[in-house]
C-alpha angles and dihedrals in degrees: 000000000000089000091054091050091049090051092051092048092051089053090050094248113145117227113230099173097090092110093065138023133224088260090056091052094047094046093047094049094044092049090045091052093046096047096043090047087055089050090050090051091052090049091051093049096046100039117120128188134035104287098086112135129179091219091061091053091049089049091057090057095044092046092053093050093043091051087050090056091046092053090049090052094047096044108157095325107122094190091053090049092055092046091052091048089054093047094047094046090075090067114102127188116210098185111090116224105243097201127043086216089066090059089057091055090050090056089043092056092043092051092051090047090052091049091052093046092052092046095247089139099157092046091051094047094047093044091051093050096044098043091044090051091052090050092050092049093049091050097042097050094033090229122196092012115153117222113254109242107149124063135185118247118192119193126184120200139158113286093237093061120105103231100172095104100003097111099031095108092050092049091050090052100044107023137058091202134013131177131180107228104171144007118202135182111225140172091043092307096309094111138035121217119207120199118200132183105218138176112208124218116248090245095047118115110215095210092053092051093049091049091051091050092050090056089060101039097052094261091291124148119305123176134181118203113207119189094009091145093059098042124075099231 
């Protein structure tokens, strides 16, 4: 190390690493990798829906380690911190985050990276364990979940059919509440698609309702989406 510093000095290059040692760098990066890998594992085990991607999980780990490096670079130098903020502000992300929960994990990984880069090792370790435990508890016991009552019913029918009261008797029989929320023209205007928000009765059988609707819409497509508000479609 001293030989490298002497070489840099002979070349007129100023050494700015006096605030941390090689051991500090290795320890911070290793701990950042271990802790963010644990965060990624918790995310994988508690993820629900269809938007899971391996690249996002890898990004959590990379982000934590990169933030660690950034914090090592910044140190306690205010001017350097402002210059890094200006440089990083040009970065733009085009991919929208599908779940608000994913944003929480991004900040989680960033916070742990900051803790490792500023040598708050105990804080980072304890925070990772406690927050991960909270996430696991929330997922395991499904806390604060709201019972699913409404479902989306999509019905296709010929565009010359008067649909205003066509399905009223079926809705009275099988649903406690029904509301038409959209009417769309599809298949180049050949068909009309109706979208209803419905709440099925406890005794209602979905297959019987769908079969009854098909008898009235000319056996065209009918679909019932259950759990649409908890799944990232």
